[in-house]
N, C-alpha and C positions, 0 to 999 in steps of 0.2 A: 667574699664575692667581689671580684674585680670588674673593672669596666674596660671595654674595648671599643675601638673606633671602627665603624663600618661605613661603606659607601653604597649609595643606591645605584643600581645598574641602569635605572631608567632616567633619573634626573641628575645624577652625579653629585648629589649633596652628601655631605658627611654627617654622621650622627654618632652618638655615644650610646652603647648598649651594655647591659649587664651580661655576665657570662651565660645566662639562660636566654639570651636574645630578646630580653625585655628592653624596649626603647626607653632610655633614660632622658635623652635630650636630642632633639632633631626634628626634622620635617616629617609629618605623618601623612600628607595628602596625596602623594602620587601612586601609592601601592606598588612600588617597584621592589625588586628582590634586593635585600641587603647583603652585600659581599664583604667578607672579612678583609681588612687592610693589612693585618699583621702588626698594627701599631696599638700598643696599650695606652690607656688614658694618661698615665704619667708622662710617657714620651710625647703624646699629643700636646700636653700642656707646655712642655719645654719648647717644642717646635712652634706652637702658636704664639709664644712670647717673643720668639725671634722674628717671625713673619706671619702675617695674617693671610698671605696669598695662598689660594688653593693649589696653584701650580707648584709652589715650593713644597707644600705638604705632599703632593703627588710625587715630586722628585725624591723626597725623603723615603716615601713608601717604596718606590722603585729601587732606590739605593739599598734599602734593607733587604729586598728580595735578591738583588744581584751581588752585593758585596757587603756582607755583614760586618766585616772588619772595618771597612771605611765608614760604614754607618755608625758603628760604636765610637770610632774616633771623632766623627762630627758631633755626635751627641755629647761626648765628654767635653769637647770644645764649647758647645753651646751652654752646658751646665756651668763651666768655668766662667764664661762670659756673663751669664746671669748672676752668678755668685759675686763677681767683681762689681757689677752694677748695683747689686743689693748692698754690698759693704761700703760702697762709696756714697750712697745716698744719705745715710745718717751723718756722715762726716760733713757734707755740705749743708745739712740742715742745722748743724750746731755752729756754723760760722757766724760770727757777729757781723752785722751789716748796719750801715748808716740808715736811720729811719727816713731821712729826707731823700737821698739819691740811690740807695741800695748798694753802694760800694762796699767792698770787703776790706778796703785799704783804710783802716781805722787807726789813727794815732792819737796819743794823749797830748792834746794841744795845751797851751797856756790857758789857765782859767783865771778869771778876775776874782781877787780876794776882797770880800766886803768886810771892812772892820765893824765890830759891834759898837 
């Protein structure tokens, strides 16, 4: 059972529905007709991580309807961008930082030797 993204023709809000048109997540109050956007939930997750703007989502929906090749090219670029961000995050988390100032420029300075 997959999830698809639909848009209300009355209020314009997007919601997530199951294949059987069961509303999974979204606004239930306006009683408008839910129209299929052609976007599956996995694509929606990628698009929403790039931008939370509804106009951007609508532009991607329009692009998928008009030029599927360009849409697939954009989606693969988005996936690569998200993968790059994900792989660079752990690297910066493992960087040693100064506890006082937060600088990553750490050098082994001279230490005072205390004789016993």
